[in-house]
C-alpha positions, 0 to 999 in steps of 0.5 A: 921815135926810135926804139930804145933798149930798156937801159936807154929808156930808163937812162932817158927818164933819169936824165929827164928826157922823153923815152920811146915809151914808159918803162916798167920797174918791178919791186918784186924780190918777194914775188920772185922768191915765191915764183921759184917755189923755194924756201925764202930763208935760203933764197934771201941769203944767197946771191946766186939764188936771189939772182936766179929768182930775179932773172927768171922773173925778168925773162917772164915779164920783160920789165925794164928795171930790175930792183934787187935786194933781200929786204930791209935789214941787210945793213943792220944785220951786217952791223950786228943785228940778229935777223930772222929769215922766215920760210915764206916771208920778208926777213926782219930784225929780231935783236937790235944791236944797241942796248944803250946809247953807249953802244953807239960808239962801238958800232963799226962800218963793215966791209960790204965785200966781206961781210954777210949778207952784203957780200951776197947781195953784191954777188947777186948784183954782179950776176944780174949785170952779167946775165942781162948784158946791158938789156936792163937797168939794175938797181942794187938797193943800198937798203934802209936810209939813215933813220930806218937803219938807226931804228933797226939798230936801236929798236924803233921805239927806243930810237924814236924816243931818243930822237924826240929828247933834246938831251939825246940829240948828240947821241942820235946825230952820231948814230945817224952819221954812222948810218949815213956812212954805212949807206954811202959805203954800201952804195959805192960797193953796189956801183962797183959791182956794176949796178946802174943805180942804188936806193935807200928807204927814207923815213917820211910823213907816215912816221915822222913830222916834216921838222923831224925829217928836215933835222934828222933824215934829210942830211943823210938822204942828201949826203947819199945822193951827192955821194952817188952823183960823184961816182956816176951811180944813179940815186933812188930815195924810196918813201912809203905813205902819203908824201904829198906834203913832203915832196919839196923836201924829197926833191931837194935831196938831189935824188935822181929818182923818188920811189913813191906809192899811190897814197901820194897825190899823182897830179900834185906829184907831177907838178912838184917833180917836173924838170927836177927829178923823176918818180918810180912807182905809184901803182898799188901793190897791196890792193889793185895788183894783188887783188884786182882783176885784169880790167881793174888792173888795166884801169888803174895802170892807165890812170896812173900812167896818164897822170904821171908819164906825160913829158917823161920823168916816170918809171911805172911800177908798184910803189912798194914791194909786191906781195909774194902771191901777187898774180903774175897776170897783174904784172903781165897786164901792166907790162902790156899797158906800157908797151901798147899804150905807153908810147910817147908822141913827138911832143911828149904826150901819150895817146889818148885813152881808149 
């Protein structure tokens, strides 16, 4: 099979075709910050610094997909939440903007081009696209999906209590509609900045029931994916935890790719997505990649790759954000497995494990 570029390889997977070899995506914004030795609270608020951290990691590892973000509260901050940026960790919301249900009507959708920190994230996207010169697939992540954003804006406990109260359903739906609009507006802006794809983080089985997912999360996820399809931007839906039972619902969102972690059963997952969508992830970031030695990382990587990659439809990488202190040797091992043992045969199979 003719050798592809990283961009061609990734697009083939998203088009449900078989690429030349298994592509690698790195969910590594914290690790990239750590590798610079700098202050996270400065890097995560600067488009230039974020882009340079990601570019340094890309030049170090040579992965196919750059997954770019500054955490999971960029949209919440842009909509008025107070956010804390620690010197050596991920940012988090410390002051929700909604104090009572009446505040929902006051929420406005900000312009990502002029509102911090979204404008800095878009700046980073433009730098990454320019500097990689079409050699990598860039995901300018559109932050949290509708329920996660709503929980940040209102506070998780207050939002989930309201979501479970039938009398509060109109207010909850109004908030989720605004959050969906925010996701779409920001996703559109990421596409205009040159991102090849964009992503939202969905609430799944680790937090809510299937019924609640279908009623409250699914409509926004589907609307986001449909809006991105209209502008030719590839959509990714991230869902942490064991999503084995939720796979049909996630597939039905119309996402080009589902971002999943290793708690989801890989064999069931492969059957559920075959011919319908693709998957990014499945490697264990907090266990094997963080703490495992080279042989354990290699064995884990090859096991997941041989379960998920045959026939295409798989972007291999950590299922969630890599811890800052992930050993670079673990990532080099993953890359080596993809390059040396992830080349596809003409029938879409992989070489036998040695």
